[in-house]
C-alpha positions as CSV (number, residue, x, y, z in Angstrom):
1,M,28.8,-31.5,-3.2
2,K,28.3,-29.7,0.1
3,R,25.7,-27.5,-1.4
4,G,22.8,-30.0,-1.0
5,P,22.8,-30.3,2.8
6,W,23.2,-26.5,3.2
7,I,20.2,-25.8,0.9
8,F,18.1,-28.4,2.7
9,K,18.9,-26.7,6.1
10,K,18.1,-23.3,4.7
11,V,14.7,-24.5,3.3
12,L,14.0,-26.2,6.6
13,M,14.7,-23.1,8.6
14,V,12.5,-20.9,6.3
15,L,9.7,-23.4,6.7
16,L,10.1,-23.6,10.4
17,F,10.3,-19.8,10.9
18,G,7.5,-19.2,8.4
19,T,5.2,-21.6,10.2
20,A,6.1,-20.0,13.5
21,A,5.4,-16.5,12.1
22,I,2.0,-17.6,10.8
23,F,1.0,-19.1,14.1
24,L,2.2,-16.1,16.0
25,F,0.3,-13.7,13.8
26,G,-2.8,-15.9,14.1
27,F,-2.4,-15.8,17.9
28,I,-2.0,-12.0,17.9
29,V,-5.1,-11.5,15.7
30,M,-7.2,-13.8,17.8
31,N,-6.2,-12.0,21.1
32,L,-6.7,-8.5,19.7
33,W,-10.0,-9.4,18.2
34,N,-11.2,-11.1,21.5
35,A,-9.9,-8.2,23.6
36,I,-11.3,-5.3,21.6
37,L,-14.1,-6.1,19.2
38,P,-16.6,-7.9,21.4
39,A,-16.7,-4.9,23.8
40,V,-16.7,-2.2,21.0
41,L,-18.8,-3.8,18.2
42,H,-20.6,-6.5,20.2
43,V,-19.4,-9.3,18.0
44,G,-18.6,-12.8,19.2
45,V,-15.1,-14.1,20.1
46,I,-13.2,-16.1,17.6
47,S,-11.0,-19.2,17.7
48,F,-7.4,-19.5,16.6
49,W,-8.4,-21.1,13.3
50,Q,-10.9,-18.3,12.6
51,A,-8.2,-15.8,13.2
52,L,-6.0,-17.5,10.6
53,G,-8.9,-17.4,8.2
54,I,-9.2,-13.7,8.8
55,L,-5.5,-13.3,8.0
56,I,-5.9,-15.2,4.8
57,L,-9.0,-13.2,3.8
58,C,-7.1,-10.0,4.5
59,K,-4.2,-11.1,2.3
60,I,-6.6,-12.0,-0.5
61,L,-8.6,-8.8,-0.3
62,F,-6.0,-6.2,0.5
63,G,-2.6,-7.7,-0.2
64,G,-3.1,-9.7,-3.4
65,F,-0.7,-12.1,-4.8
66,H,2.1,-10.1,-6.5
67,G,4.8,-12.7,-6.6
68,G,7.3,-10.6,-4.7
69,R,7.2,-7.5,-6.8
70,G,8.1,-4.3,-5.0
71,R,10.1,-6.0,-2.3
72,G,13.7,-5.7,-1.5
73,P,15.9,-2.7,-1.0
74,R,14.6,-1.0,-4.1
75,G,10.9,-1.5,-4.7
76,W,8.7,-0.4,-7.6
77,G,8.2,3.2,-6.3
78,D,11.9,3.8,-5.9
79,K,12.6,2.5,-9.4
80,M,9.9,4.8,-10.8
81,R,11.2,7.8,-8.9
82,G,14.8,7.1,-10.1
83,N,13.6,6.7,-13.7
84,M,11.7,10.0,-13.5
85,R,14.6,11.8,-12.0
86,E,16.9,10.5,-14.8
87,K,14.4,11.7,-17.4
88,W,14.0,15.1,-15.8
89,M,17.8,15.6,-15.7
90,N,18.0,14.8,-19.4
91,M,15.2,17.2,-20.4
92,T,15.9,20.7,-21.8
93,D,14.4,23.7,-20.2
94,Q,11.8,23.9,-22.9
95,E,10.8,20.2,-22.4
96,R,10.6,20.7,-18.6
97,E,8.3,23.7,-19.0
98,Q,6.1,21.7,-21.5
99,F,6.0,18.9,-18.9
100,R,4.9,21.2,-16.1
101,Q,2.2,22.7,-18.3
102,Q,0.9,19.2,-19.2
103,W,0.6,18.3,-15.6
104,K,-1.0,21.6,-14.7
105,N,-3.7,20.9,-17.3
106,R,-4.2,17.4,-16.1
107,C,-4.5,18.4,-12.5
108,A,-6.7,21.5,-13.0
109,G,-9.9,19.7,-12.0
110,W,-8.4,18.8,-8.6
111,R,-7.6,22.3,-7.4
112,R,-9.6,24.0,-4.8
113,P,-11.4,27.0,-6.0
114,S,-9.8,30.3,-5.0
115,S,-11.6,32.7,-2.7
116,E,-12.3,35.0,-5.7
117,S,-14.0,32.4,-7.8
118,V,-16.0,31.2,-4.8
119,S,-17.3,34.7,-4.0
120,S,-18.1,35.5,-7.7
121,A,-19.9,32.2,-8.1
122,G,-21.9,32.9,-4.9
123,E,-22.8,36.4,-6.2
124,G,-24.0,35.1,-9.5
125,S,-26.3,32.5,-7.9
126,S,-27.9,35.0,-5.5
127,N,-29.0,37.2,-8.4
128,E,-31.1,34.5,-10.0
């Protein structure tokens, strides 16, 4: 029976602190924009509500709406790393070498050319 008032207080505190955080971030964005960008980029100053709009726009464009995935003490990257480590530990030496070769082949296009291949390529093009 006591659970109801406790949950109500917790929800109220989250709403209160969430609202305060939103207003604080809006205030910070507005002040940083008005202090830096007009002098550097020659843009106009913005109001508090425009700063909140910029925050929302940034969230939409860069943050997305993931529904809380990847948050907490063990996010998505940590889980993937742990899963890969577990798979690696269960592989035989032959499977590990095969895995290395597959990744070497996949990443071959990303390597920088060695100094020998650059000099030989340069020699071939000068003869034409």
